[in-house]
C-alpha positions in Angstrom: 2.9 -5.3 -47.9 -0.8 -5.7 -47.0 -0.3 -9.6 -46.4 2.5 -9.5 -44.4 0.6 -7.0 -41.6 -2.2 -9.0 -41.8 -0.1 -12.1 -40.9 1.8 -10.0 -38.4 -1.2 -9.0 -36.7 -2.7 -12.4 -36.7 0.2 -13.8 -35.3 0.2 -10.8 -32.6 -3.4 -11.7 -31.7 -2.3 -15.4 -31.3 0.6 -14.6 -29.2 -1.7 -12.1 -26.9 -4.4 -14.9 -26.5 -1.8 -17.8 -25.5 -0.5 -15.6 -23.0 -3.6 -14.6 -21.6 -4.5 -18.5 -21.3 -1.3 -19.5 -19.9 -0.6 -16.5 -17.5 -3.6 -14.3 -17.3 -2.2 -12.7 -14.3 1.0 -11.4 -15.9 -1.4 -9.8 -18.8 -3.4 -8.2 -15.9 -0.1 -6.7 -14.1 1.3 -5.6 -17.4 -2.1 -3.8 -18.0 -2.2 -2.1 -14.5 1.3 -1.0 -14.8 0.3 0.7 -18.1 -2.6 2.3 -16.7 0.0 3.8 -14.0 2.5 5.0 -17.0 0.0 6.2 -18.7 -0.9 8.4 -15.9 2.5 9.6 -15.9 3.8 7.2 -13.2 7.8 6.1 -13.5 9.0 2.7 -12.3 12.0 2.5 -10.4 13.8 0.6 -8.2 16.1 1.3 -5.0 17.7 -0.7 -2.1 16.6 -0.3 1.3 18.2 -2.0 4.4 20.1 -4.3 1.6 16.6 -5.2 0.0 16.0 -4.7 -3.5 12.7 -2.8 -3.6 10.4 -1.8 -6.7 8.4 1.5 -6.6 6.4 3.9 -9.0 6.3 7.6 -8.6 3.9 10.3 -10.2 2.7 13.4 -9.9 4.5 16.9 -9.9 8.2 16.9 -8.4 7.3 20.1 -6.3 4.0 18.4 -5.1 3.3 17.5 -1.4 4.6 14.0 -0.9 2.0 11.3 -0.3 3.3 7.9 0.3 1.0 5.1 0.0 1.6 1.5 1.6 -0.4 -1.7 0.0 -1.5 -4.7 2.1 -1.0 -8.2 2.4 -0.6 -10.4 -0.7 -1.2 -6.9 -2.5 1.2 -4.8 -4.6 2.0 -0.9 -5.8 -0.3 -1.7 -8.8 -3.3 -1.9 -6.5 -3.2 1.7 -6.2 -3.9 2.3 -9.7 -7.4 3.9 -9.1 -6.6 6.1 -6.4 -3.1 7.2 -7.1 -3.4 9.3 -10.5 -6.1 11.1 -8.9 -3.9 12.4 -6.1 -1.3 13.1 -8.8 -3.6 15.2 -10.7 -4.6 17.1 -7.9 -0.9 18.3 -7.5 0.7 15.5 -5.2 4.0 13.7 -5.5 2.9 10.2 -5.1 5.0 7.1 -4.2 4.1 4.1 -4.4 6.5 1.1 -2.6 6.2 -2.5 -3.1 7.0 -4.1 0.1 9.7 -6.8 0.6 8.1 -10.1 -0.5 5.3 -8.5 -2.6 5.3 -7.1 -6.0 8.6 -6.5 -7.7 10.3 -6.4 -4.7 12.9 -8.7 -3.6 11.6 -11.7 -1.5 14.8 -12.3 1.1 14.5 -15.5 2.8 15.8 -14.1 5.8 13.3 -11.1 6.6 10.9 -11.4 9.0 8.1 -10.1 7.3 6.5 -8.4 10.6 4.9 -5.5 11.0 7.6 -3.8 13.0 10.4 -4.9 10.5 8.1 -3.6 7.7 7.8 -0.2 9.3 11.3 0.0 9.6 11.6 -0.6 5.9 9.1 2.5 4.9 11.0 4.5 7.4 14.0 3.7 5.2 12.2 4.2 1.9 11.5 7.5 3.1 15.3 8.5 3.8 16.4 6.8 0.2 13.6 9.0 -1.2 15.0 12.3 0.6 11.5 12.6 2.1 11.7 14.5 5.5 8.0 14.7 5.9 5.2 13.1 4.5 1.4 12.5 4.3 1.3 8.6 4.7 -1.5 6.2 3.8 -2.2 2.4 4.1 -4.2 -0.1 3.1 -5.1 -3.3 5.3 -1.8 -4.4 6.7 -0.3 -1.4 5.2 -2.3 0.4 7.2 -1.3 -1.2 10.2 2.6 -0.8 9.2 1.9 3.0 8.7 0.4 3.2 12.3 3.6 2.3 13.8 5.6 4.6 11.3 3.3 7.5 12.7 3.6 6.6 16.2 7.6 6.0 16.3 8.2 9.2 14.0 5.1 11.5 14.4 7.9 14.1 13.0 7.9 12.4 9.6 4.3 12.2 9.2 1.9 15.4 8.7 -1.5 13.6 8.2 -2.1 9.8 8.4 -4.8 8.2 6.0 -6.1 4.3 6.8 -7.8 2.3 4.3 -9.8 -0.5 5.8 -6.9 -1.0 8.2 -5.8 -4.1 10.5 -3.8 -3.0 13.3 -6.2 -3.4 16.7 -6.3 -6.6 18.5 -9.1 -8.5 16.7 -9.3 -12.3 16.2 -9.9 -13.0 12.4 -13.5 -13.8 12.2 -13.1 -16.0 9.0 -10.4 -18.5 7.9 -6.7 -16.9 7.8 -5.8 -19.9 5.4 -7.8 -18.5 2.6 -5.2 -15.8 2.2 -3.4 -18.5 0.7 -6.2 -20.7 -1.2 -5.2 -24.0 -2.3 -8.4 -24.7 -4.8 -11.1 -23.0 -6.6 -13.5 -23.3 -3.8 -11.1 -21.6 -1.4 -10.4 -18.8 -3.9 -14.3 -18.4 -4.1 -14.5 -17.9 -0.2 -11.6 -15.4 -0.2 -13.4 -13.6 -3.2 -16.4 -13.4 -1.1 -14.5 -11.9 2.0 -13.0 -9.3 -0.2 -15.7 -7.9 -2.1 -19.5 -7.9 -2.2 -21.0 -9.7 -4.8 -17.6 -11.1 -6.4 -17.4 -12.1 -10.0 -17.1 -15.7 -11.2 -13.6 -16.7 -11.8 -12.8 -18.5 -15.1 -10.9 -21.8 -14.3 -8.0 -20.8 -16.4 -7.7 -17.4 -14.5 -8.5 -19.0 -11.0 -5.7 -21.6 -12.0 -3.0 -18.9 -12.2 -4.0 -17.2 -9.4 -3.8 -20.3 -7.3 -0.2 -20.7 -9.0 1.0 -17.6 -7.9 -0.5 -18.2 -4.0 1.7 -21.4 -3.8 4.8 -19.4 -5.0 4.0 -16.8 -2.2 2.4 -18.7 0.6 5.6 -18.8 2.4 5.5 -14.9 2.9 2.1 -14.8 3.5 2.4 -17.2 6.1 5.4 -15.6 7.9 3.6 -12.2 8.0 0.4 -13.7 9.0 2.3 -15.9 12.1 4.0 -12.7 13.1 0.9 -10.6 13.1 -1.4 -13.0 14.8 0.9 -13.2 18.0 -0.9 -10.1 19.0 2.5 -8.6 20.1 2.6 -5.7 17.5 -0.9 -4.7 18.0 -1.7 -0.8 18.0 -4.2 -0.4 20.5 -1.8 1.4 22.8 -0.4 3.5 20.5 -3.2 5.0 18.5 -4.5 7.2 21.5 -0.8 8.6 21.0 -1.3 9.8 17.3 -0.7 13.6 17.1 -1.3 14.4 13.6 -4.7 14.5 11.8 -6.0 11.0 10.7 -8.8 9.7 8.3 -10.1 6.3 8.1 -11.7 5.3 5.1 -13.6 2.2 5.2 -16.2 0.0 3.0 -19.2 -0.6 5.0 -19.2 -4.4 3.3 -15.8 -4.9 4.6 -15.1 -8.6 5.9 -11.6 -8.7 6.5 -11.3 -5.7 8.7 -15.3 -4.9 9.4 -16.4 -1.4 9.9 -16.4 -1.9 13.5 -12.6 -2.0 13.6 -12.9 0.8 11.9 -15.2 2.7 14.5 -12.8 1.6 17.1 -9.6 3.0 15.8 -11.7 6.2 15.5 -12.6 5.9 19.2 -8.8 5.5 20.3 -7.4 8.1 17.9 -7.4 11.9 18.5 -8.1 14.3 15.6 -9.5 11.6 13.5 -12.6 11.1 11.2 -14.1 8.1 9.6 -15.6 8.2 6.2 -18.0 5.1 5.2 -18.0 4.1 1.7 -21.4 2.4 1.4 -21.8 -0.8 -0.5 -18.1 -1.2 -0.7 -15.9 -4.3 0.8 -12.1 -4.5 1.6 -11.1 -3.4 -2.2 -12.7 -0.2 -1.6 -9.5 1.8 -2.6 -9.4 0.1 -5.9 -13.3 -1.0 -6.7 -14.5 2.2 -4.9 -11.7 4.9 -5.9 -13.8 7.3 -7.6 -16.1 7.3 -4.6 -13.5 7.5 -2.0 -11.4 10.2 -3.7 -12.9 13.5 -2.8 -13.0 12.8 0.7 -9.3 12.1 0.5 -8.3 15.1 -1.2 -10.2 17.1 0.9 -8.5 15.7 3.9 -5.1 16.3 2.5 -5.8 20.0 1.2 -7.2 20.9 4.6 
């Protein structure tokens, strides 16, 4: 019996090691999923505008609803460090995967533009039966929720923008890095996303590049729409009536801090909180330092 258990454990270890070697991102995504499930999250799916969408929900059913929208190339699991803290504080937290990302459908006929993604977010609120929410968005997700809040102010009680895009700015970096094709480009992207990025082992880089190649068409379509400048929010921000919190990493090179300062100047009833030493991935990598100000804002 003991020998069988040892053999089983050895085989399991070999299988896990092989999976990590050949598909390290799958192992990482599973780990992120398990972290959310351990925090009480439940994984569901819903159809919005004929698009199959995946989402998580966590926190007490009678808690004030918070909806968090991820950014370009991201997924619902990337809120894994922030969402559980909000749920623990009593909020009902919804984490949708936007069309094209995470475990949601990638329809070929969808535009992946900011306005169309904003419409999907409103459709998601309807599907969840949420008449009024506290709404947050990170990077591209921040751009999307700005448009939701401007078009449907009656649906948004408070707005939180995390290192958000949206105002008219010509990128100061090579946008092609969002779909890296080699390890050098991946390293350049990491340097934009975070201060002092770790060295990525080649077998992990290989899997990241494989996924990047698979999803590049979605990223390119979204970027192509955003870079037209037609959907920027400079003229919309002054019209926002709800309280707005801007949370920003001081070392953000994708949407630099001066963009957050410009947004603060444009938005009435807004406040800017700067997380020192953090980059564009602050809601993940600096969630512990960010959480108190977010909770204070939502409470008050």
